[in-house]
ROSETI-195372 format. One record per residue (C-alpha): residue in three letters; residue number from 1; x, y, z. Coordinates in steps of 0.05 Angstrom, whole numbers. Last residue first. Example, Ala and Ser with C-alpha at 12.3 -4.5 7.8 and 13.67 -1.06 7.14 Angstrom:
BEGIN
+-----+-----+--------+--------+--------+
:  aa :   i :     px :     py :     pz :
+-----+-----+--------+--------+--------+
: SER :   2 :    273 :    -21 :    143 :
: ALA :   1 :    246 :    -90 :    156 :
+-----+-----+--------+--------+--------+
! end
This chain:
BEGIN
+-----+-----+--------+--------+--------+
:  aa :   i :     px :     py :     pz :
+-----+-----+--------+--------+--------+
: VAL : 359 :    283 :     96 :     20 :
: TYR : 358 :    333 :    106 :    -36 :
: GLY : 357 :    393 :     70 :    -63 :
: PRO : 356 :    466 :     89 :    -62 :
: LYS : 355 :    518 :     67 :   -115 :
: VAL : 354 :    588 :     48 :    -95 :
: SER : 353 :    576 :     17 :    -27 :
: LEU : 352 :    632 :    -30 :     -7 :
: ARG : 351 :    608 :    -77 :     48 :
: ARG : 350 :    630 :    -55 :    117 :
: CYS : 349 :    569 :    -91 :    148 :
: ASN : 348 :    543 :    -34 :    192 :
: PRO : 347 :    583 :     28 :    171 :
: CYS : 346 :    570 :     10 :     98 :
: GLY : 345 :    631 :     26 :     57 :
: ARG : 344 :    645 :     89 :     17 :
: THR : 343 :    669 :    127 :     79 :
: GLY : 342 :    661 :    202 :     90 :
: ASP : 341 :    626 :    195 :    157 :
: SER : 340 :    596 :    265 :    154 :
: GLN : 339 :    558 :    250 :     89 :
: LEU : 338 :    532 :    184 :    117 :
: CYS : 337 :    507 :    217 :    180 :
: LYS : 336 :    474 :    275 :    141 :
: LEU : 335 :    437 :    224 :     98 :
: HIS : 334 :    407 :    191 :    160 :
: PHE : 333 :    418 :    117 :    152 :
: PHE : 332 :    396 :     54 :    116 :
: HIS : 331 :    421 :    -17 :    112 :
: SER : 330 :    394 :    -54 :     50 :
: CYS : 329 :    463 :    -78 :     25 :
: PRO : 328 :    454 :    -32 :    -35 :
: LEU : 327 :    454 :     29 :     12 :
: ALA : 326 :    393 :     67 :     34 :
: GLN : 325 :    395 :    142 :     48 :
: LEU : 324 :    347 :    182 :     90 :
: GLN : 323 :    329 :    256 :     94 :
: ASN : 322 :    291 :    267 :    158 :
: ASN : 321 :    218 :    284 :    172 :
: LYS : 320 :    203 :    266 :    244 :
: GLU : 319 :    190 :    204 :    289 :
: GLY : 318 :    203 :    156 :    232 :
: ILE : 317 :    276 :    137 :    245 :
: SER : 316 :    302 :    127 :    315 :
: GLU : 315 :    370 :    157 :    334 :
: GLY : 314 :    429 :    109 :    336 :
: CYS : 313 :    478 :    158 :    305 :
: MET : 312 :    508 :    109 :    255 :
: GLY : 311 :    459 :     52 :    240 :
: CYS : 310 :    401 :    101 :    241 :
: TYR : 309 :    341 :     71 :    276 :
: LEU : 308 :    279 :     34 :    256 :
: GLU : 307 :    308 :    -35 :    269 :
: MET : 306 :    237 :    -65 :    268 :
: GLU : 305 :    247 :   -101 :    334 :
: GLU : 304 :    286 :    -44 :    364 :
: VAL : 303 :    234 :      9 :    345 :
: CYS : 302 :    178 :    -36 :    368 :
: GLU : 301 :    213 :    -47 :    436 :
: HIS : 300 :    222 :     29 :    440 :
: PHE : 299 :    147 :     40 :    433 :
: LYS : 298 :    131 :    -16 :    483 :
: VAL : 297 :    176 :     17 :    535 :
: VAL : 296 :    145 :     86 :    524 :
: HIS : 295 :     77 :     52 :    526 :
: ASP : 294 :     88 :     21 :    594 :
: ARG : 293 :    120 :     84 :    622 :
: LEU : 292 :     58 :    126 :    604 :
: GLU : 291 :     11 :     75 :    634 :
: ARG : 290 :     49 :     80 :    700 :
: GLN : 289 :     54 :    156 :    697 :
: GLN : 288 :    -19 :    173 :    687 :
: GLY : 287 :    -14 :    249 :    682 :
: LYS : 286 :    -72 :    255 :    633 :
: THR : 285 :    -29 :    294 :    584 :
: ARG : 284 :     28 :    244 :    590 :
: TYR : 283 :    -24 :    188 :    583 :
: ILE : 282 :    -48 :    217 :    517 :
: ARG : 281 :     21 :    231 :    488 :
: GLU : 280 :     47 :    161 :    505 :
: CYS : 279 :    -17 :    130 :    477 :
: LEU : 278 :     -4 :    165 :    411 :
: CYS : 277 :     67 :    137 :    407 :
: HIS : 276 :     42 :     68 :    426 :
: LEU : 275 :     -8 :     72 :    369 :
: LYS : 274 :     45 :     93 :    319 :
: LEU : 273 :     89 :     33 :    339 :
: LEU : 272 :     29 :    -13 :    335 :
: GLY : 271 :     15 :     10 :    263 :
: LEU : 270 :     88 :     -2 :    245 :
: LYS : 269 :     83 :    -71 :    276 :
: ASN : 268 :     23 :    -94 :    235 :
: GLY : 267 :     20 :   -167 :    256 :
: LEU : 266 :    -50 :   -169 :    226 :
: GLY : 265 :    -86 :   -190 :    289 :
: GLU : 264 :    -43 :   -143 :    330 :
: ALA : 263 :    -60 :    -85 :    284 :
: LEU : 262 :   -135 :    -99 :    286 :
: GLU : 261 :   -137 :   -103 :    362 :
: GLN : 260 :    -93 :    -41 :    367 :
: ALA : 259 :   -139 :     -2 :    321 :
: LYS : 258 :   -200 :    -18 :    364 :
: GLU : 257 :   -163 :      0 :    429 :
: ILE : 256 :   -136 :     64 :    397 :
: SER : 255 :   -206 :     86 :    378 :
: GLU : 254 :   -228 :     77 :    451 :
: LEU : 253 :   -166 :    114 :    474 :
: ALA : 252 :   -185 :    174 :    431 :
: LYS : 251 :   -255 :    173 :    461 :
: ASP : 250 :   -224 :    177 :    530 :
: LEU : 249 :   -178 :    234 :    507 :
: GLU : 248 :   -233 :    279 :    480 :
: LYS : 247 :   -184 :    339 :    476 :
: GLN : 246 :   -216 :    361 :    410 :
: ILE : 245 :   -149 :    354 :    376 :
: MET : 244 :   -141 :    287 :    411 :
: TRP : 243 :   -208 :    263 :    383 :
: CYS : 242 :   -183 :    281 :    314 :
: LYS : 241 :   -118 :    244 :    325 :
: THR : 240 :   -156 :    181 :    344 :
: VAL : 239 :   -199 :    187 :    281 :
: GLY : 238 :   -135 :    189 :    239 :
: LEU : 237 :   -106 :    128 :    273 :
: LEU : 236 :   -174 :     93 :    264 :
: VAL : 235 :   -170 :    106 :    189 :
: GLN : 234 :    -99 :     79 :    185 :
: VAL : 233 :   -119 :     15 :    222 :
: LEU : 232 :   -178 :      8 :    175 :
: GLY : 231 :   -131 :     10 :    116 :
: LEU : 230 :    -94 :    -51 :    142 :
: ARG : 229 :   -162 :    -85 :    151 :
: ASN : 228 :   -178 :    -76 :     77 :
: GLY : 227 :   -237 :   -125 :     72 :
: ILE : 226 :   -272 :    -94 :     12 :
: GLU : 225 :   -335 :    -74 :     51 :
: THR : 224 :   -297 :    -55 :    115 :
: MET : 223 :   -250 :     -9 :     75 :
: ILE : 222 :   -311 :     21 :     40 :
: SER : 221 :   -346 :     37 :    107 :
: MET : 220 :   -281 :     61 :    139 :
: SER : 219 :   -270 :    111 :     82 :
: SER : 218 :   -340 :    138 :     90 :
: ASP : 217 :   -331 :    145 :    166 :
: TYR : 216 :   -263 :    179 :    157 :
: ARG : 215 :   -296 :    227 :    109 :
: PRO : 214 :   -352 :    241 :    159 :
: PHE : 213 :   -300 :    256 :    214 :
: ALA : 212 :   -255 :    303 :    173 :
: THR : 211 :   -306 :    359 :    162 :
: GLN : 210 :   -321 :    365 :    237 :
: VAL : 209 :   -246 :    357 :    250 :
: ASP : 208 :   -226 :    420 :    214 :
: ARG : 207 :   -157 :    424 :    246 :
: ARG : 206 :   -127 :    441 :    178 :
: SER : 205 :    -85 :    377 :    185 :
: ARG : 204 :   -151 :    343 :    203 :
: HIS : 203 :   -181 :    369 :    137 :
: ILE : 202 :   -121 :    340 :     99 :
: ASP : 201 :   -126 :    274 :    137 :
: ALA : 200 :   -200 :    268 :    120 :
: PHE : 199 :   -186 :    280 :     46 :
: CYS : 198 :   -130 :    228 :     49 :
: LEU : 197 :   -177 :    176 :     80 :
: LEU : 196 :   -229 :    193 :     27 :
: CYS : 195 :   -175 :    184 :    -26 :
: LEU : 194 :   -155 :    116 :      2 :
: ALA : 193 :   -228 :     92 :      3 :
: GLN : 192 :   -239 :    115 :    -68 :
: LEU : 191 :   -175 :     79 :    -88 :
: PRO : 190 :   -201 :     13 :    -61 :
: ARG : 189 :   -269 :     24 :    -93 :
: ASP : 188 :   -245 :     36 :   -164 :
: GLY : 187 :   -312 :     47 :   -199 :
: HIS : 186 :   -276 :     74 :   -261 :
: GLN : 185 :   -306 :    144 :   -262 :
: LEU : 184 :   -305 :    148 :   -186 :
: ALA : 183 :   -231 :    130 :   -182 :
: ILE : 182 :   -215 :    180 :   -237 :
: LYS : 181 :   -249 :    237 :   -198 :
: MET : 180 :   -217 :    213 :   -133 :
: SER : 179 :   -147 :    219 :   -163 :
: GLU : 178 :   -161 :    290 :   -188 :
: GLU : 177 :   -190 :    311 :   -121 :
: CYS : 176 :   -130 :    280 :    -84 :
: CYS : 175 :    -81 :    319 :   -127 :
: ASP : 174 :   -117 :    386 :   -116 :
: MET : 173 :   -125 :    373 :    -41 :
: ALA : 172 :    -51 :    357 :    -32 :
: ASP : 171 :    -31 :    420 :    -70 :
: ALA : 170 :    -76 :    461 :    -23 :
: LEU : 169 :    -48 :    425 :     38 :
: ARG : 168 :     26 :    437 :     25 :
: GLY : 167 :     45 :    417 :     97 :
: LEU : 166 :    100 :    369 :     75 :
: LYS : 165 :     59 :    311 :    101 :
: ARG : 164 :      0 :    335 :     60 :
: TYR : 163 :     42 :    341 :     -3 :
: ALA : 162 :     67 :    269 :      7 :
: VAL : 161 :     -3 :    241 :     13 :
: ALA : 160 :    -28 :    282 :    -46 :
: MET : 159 :     30 :    259 :    -89 :
: HIS : 158 :     12 :    187 :    -72 :
: TYR : 157 :    -60 :    199 :    -95 :
: GLN : 156 :    -38 :    234 :   -160 :
: SER : 155 :      9 :    175 :   -176 :
: MET : 154 :    -49 :    127 :   -164 :
: ALA : 153 :    -97 :    164 :   -208 :
: ARG : 152 :    -47 :    173 :   -265 :
: TYR : 151 :    -30 :     99 :   -263 :
: LYS : 150 :   -104 :     82 :   -262 :
: LEU : 149 :   -115 :    125 :   -323 :
: SER : 148 :    -84 :     71 :   -366 :
: TRP : 147 :    -32 :     94 :   -416 :
: GLY : 146 :    -57 :    107 :   -486 :
: LYS : 145 :    -73 :    179 :   -467 :
: GLY : 144 :     -1 :    202 :   -472 :
: TYR : 143 :     67 :    171 :   -459 :
: ASP : 142 :     96 :    236 :   -433 :
: ASN : 141 :     36 :    249 :   -387 :
: VAL : 140 :     41 :    180 :   -355 :
: LEU : 139 :    117 :    188 :   -347 :
: GLU : 138 :    109 :    256 :   -314 :
: ALA : 137 :     58 :    227 :   -265 :
: ALA : 136 :    107 :    172 :   -247 :
: LYS : 135 :    162 :    223 :   -235 :
: CYS : 134 :    115 :    262 :   -189 :
: PRO : 133 :     98 :    196 :   -153 :
: PHE : 132 :    174 :    185 :   -142 :
: PHE : 131 :    194 :    255 :   -120 :
: LEU : 130 :    141 :    264 :    -65 :
: ALA : 129 :    165 :    207 :    -21 :
: LYS : 128 :    236 :    232 :    -34 :
: GLU : 127 :    217 :    299 :     -4 :
: TYR : 126 :    177 :    266 :     51 :
: ASP : 125 :    235 :    226 :     80 :
: GLN : 124 :    198 :    189 :    135 :
: GLY : 123 :    214 :    116 :    126 :
: ASN : 122 :    180 :     63 :     84 :
: LEU : 121 :    221 :      6 :     57 :
: GLN : 120 :    207 :    -27 :     -9 :
: LEU : 119 :    230 :    -97 :    -28 :
: SER : 118 :    243 :   -121 :    -99 :
: VAL : 117 :    234 :   -193 :   -121 :
: ALA : 116 :    265 :   -227 :   -182 :
: THR : 115 :    246 :   -297 :   -205 :
: GLY : 114 :    286 :   -333 :   -257 :
: GLN : 113 :    285 :   -403 :   -228 :
: MET : 112 :    233 :   -417 :   -174 :
: ASN : 111 :    253 :   -417 :   -101 :
: LEU : 110 :    237 :   -344 :    -94 :
: CYS : 109 :    167 :   -358 :   -120 :
: THR : 108 :    154 :   -407 :    -63 :
: LYS : 107 :    179 :   -354 :    -15 :
: CYS : 106 :    127 :   -306 :    -44 :
: TYR : 105 :     73 :   -359 :    -33 :
: SER : 104 :     93 :   -365 :     41 :
: ILE : 103 :     96 :   -289 :     50 :
: ALA : 102 :     26 :   -282 :     23 :
: LYS : 101 :      1 :   -337 :     69 :
: GLN : 100 :     32 :   -302 :    129 :
: PHE :  99 :      3 :   -235 :    105 :
: GLU :  98 :    -70 :   -255 :    100 :
: CYS :  97 :    -89 :   -182 :     96 :
: LEU :  96 :   -142 :   -197 :     42 :
: LYS :  95 :   -101 :   -155 :     -7 :
: GLU :  94 :    -39 :   -194 :     14 :
: ASN :  93 :    -76 :   -260 :      2 :
: SER :  92 :    -93 :   -239 :    -69 :
: ARG :  91 :    -22 :   -213 :    -82 :
: ALA :  90 :      8 :   -279 :    -59 :
: LEU :  89 :    -39 :   -318 :   -105 :
: ASN :  88 :    -20 :   -271 :   -162 :
: LEU :  87 :     53 :   -284 :   -147 :
: TYR :  86 :     39 :   -359 :   -147 :
: SER :  85 :      6 :   -352 :   -215 :
: GLU :  84 :     65 :   -314 :   -244 :
: THR :  83 :    115 :   -366 :   -219 :
: LEU :  82 :     74 :   -423 :   -248 :
: TYR :  81 :     69 :   -389 :   -316 :
: ASP :  80 :    144 :   -379 :   -316 :
: PRO :  79 :    157 :   -451 :   -293 :
: ASP :  78 :    117 :   -480 :   -352 :
: GLU :  77 :     80 :   -545 :   -342 :
: LEU :  76 :     18 :   -519 :   -379 :
: GLU :  75 :    -28 :   -560 :   -335 :
: ARG :  74 :      8 :   -535 :   -273 :
: ALA :  73 :     -5 :   -463 :   -297 :
: THR :  72 :    -79 :   -479 :   -306 :
: ASP :  71 :    -84 :   -505 :   -235 :
: ILE :  70 :    -50 :   -443 :   -208 :
: GLN :  69 :    -97 :   -399 :   -249 :
: VAL :  68 :   -157 :   -431 :   -215 :
: VAL :  67 :   -129 :   -411 :   -147 :
: ALA :  66 :   -117 :   -339 :   -173 :
: PHE :  65 :   -189 :   -337 :   -199 :
: LYS :  64 :   -216 :   -351 :   -129 :
: LEU :  63 :   -167 :   -302 :    -96 :
: MET :  62 :   -191 :   -245 :   -141 :
: ASP :  61 :   -263 :   -264 :   -125 :
: LYS :  60 :   -246 :   -256 :    -51 :
: TYR :  59 :   -210 :   -190 :    -66 :
: ARG :  58 :   -267 :   -154 :   -100 :
: GLY :  57 :   -235 :    -86 :    -90 :
: MET :  56 :   -251 :    -63 :   -161 :
: GLU :  55 :   -178 :    -58 :   -180 :
: ALA :  54 :   -164 :   -128 :   -153 :
: HIS :  53 :   -225 :   -156 :   -190 :
: ALA :  52 :   -198 :   -128 :   -256 :
: THR :  51 :   -127 :   -154 :   -244 :
: ILE :  50 :   -150 :   -224 :   -227 :
: LEU :  49 :   -198 :   -226 :   -286 :
: CYS :  48 :   -144 :   -205 :   -334 :
: GLY :  47 :    -96 :   -257 :   -306 :
: LEU :  46 :   -150 :   -309 :   -314 :
: VAL :  45 :   -156 :   -288 :   -387 :
: ARG :  44 :    -81 :   -301 :   -396 :
: PHE :  43 :    -84 :   -370 :   -365 :
: ARG :  42 :   -145 :   -389 :   -406 :
: GLY :  41 :   -108 :   -367 :   -468 :
: ALA :  40 :    -48 :   -410 :   -450 :
: PRO :  39 :    -94 :   -470 :   -437 :
: ASP :  38 :   -130 :   -463 :   -504 :
: ALA :  37 :   -197 :   -500 :   -503 :
: SER :  36 :   -236 :   -436 :   -491 :
: LYS :  35 :   -310 :   -441 :   -474 :
: GLU :  34 :   -319 :   -424 :   -400 :
: LEU :  33 :   -258 :   -379 :   -391 :
: VAL :  32 :   -273 :   -343 :   -456 :
: ARG :  31 :   -345 :   -331 :   -434 :
: MET :  30 :   -319 :   -304 :   -367 :
: TRP :  29 :   -273 :   -256 :   -405 :
: VAL :  28 :   -331 :   -228 :   -446 :
: ARG :  27 :   -375 :   -220 :   -384 :
: LEU :  26 :   -318 :   -185 :   -347 :
: ALA :  25 :   -308 :   -136 :   -404 :
: LYS :  24 :   -382 :   -119 :   -405 :
: GLU :  23 :   -380 :   -106 :   -330 :
: THR :  22 :   -319 :    -61 :   -337 :
: GLN :  21 :   -341 :    -15 :   -392 :
: ASN :  20 :   -290 :     38 :   -373 :
: SER :  19 :   -262 :     43 :   -445 :
: GLN :  18 :   -199 :      7 :   -421 :
: TYR :  17 :   -243 :    -51 :   -398 :
: LEU :  16 :   -280 :    -54 :   -464 :
: HIS :  15 :   -214 :    -55 :   -503 :
: LEU :  14 :   -186 :   -108 :   -456 :
: GLY :  13 :   -249 :   -150 :   -466 :
: LYS :  12 :   -242 :   -147 :   -542 :
: GLU :  11 :   -169 :   -166 :   -536 :
: ILE :  10 :   -188 :   -227 :   -495 :
: GLN :   9 :   -241 :   -244 :   -547 :
: GLN :   8 :   -191 :   -240 :   -604 :
: LYS :   7 :   -140 :   -283 :   -568 :
: THR :   6 :   -192 :   -337 :   -553 :
: GLN :   5 :   -215 :   -336 :   -626 :
: ASP :   4 :   -144 :   -348 :   -649 :
: GLN :   3 :   -131 :   -405 :   -599 :
: GLY :   2 :   -196 :   -443 :   -610 :
: MET :   1 :   -264 :   -437 :   -577 :
+-----+-----+--------+--------+--------+
! end
């Protein structure tokens, strides 16, 4: 198969994939991979296969194609191809929760010429958290039906999460239902799991734990199937809160123990911080002072280690909904603290800060 025929078959697969005929698209792309003699075409079709398997939650297959893509990039001897293939390898390992490997491959990319990497920080500023997915949904609507539905589905999901945290549960349910509908149409298992988790959290926020529990179970089943251990920690956190609502504190501690084992294995410090916070509440209720003190200490150790505190007032960030501001130097603060300070420089490093960023 020559260069022109390779290109035509890749485009045919893309058309099938966008028409929700995923299995047919995969068969077309696999034929290209087997028969094409064009290295650049093989590289491109491997990128299609990596993306498709990522969206279906088949992360082990995603990793397999990413490894093959590395070999193809080396054959092409082009640094841009090599950079892209290492990023795909990092994404594959990140999906499989192999975070140390993912970091290692990202560092490899950073050492390659022309690579740009952006970092996102997650605080608790729910208004900003809602702004960005709303803007994404606007863009999808403005550009029309030609844009992939996956962008609409993901923006609706993130809007649902932000609406729930703002207490706008009806809006959260509407957004999550639309996201779930698209996820079911496209067989997007990872997004289905996230939507089920969001549905469960919404019902828990309504204190309807009997409706929340089966949705947590369904989400956990898909998360286990696709290997999303980070998601499993989030599910167990929700289950723990349900047991706490029912005042079943021993069952809550059992869920915390499972979540803690997963979080420690992943190095998920934010998850551990949330778990210590829940343990603090449970042991305070049970009146067990020694265990209470242990978790208070561990909670503050996590806050210090992750630097989750305002660089001006020193209060921890993430315990409640606060407006936050990030500066270009990556230090972040309570917005009210920066406004009261009146300086244009960063209070931590004194670097001049002309244009603020967002967390």
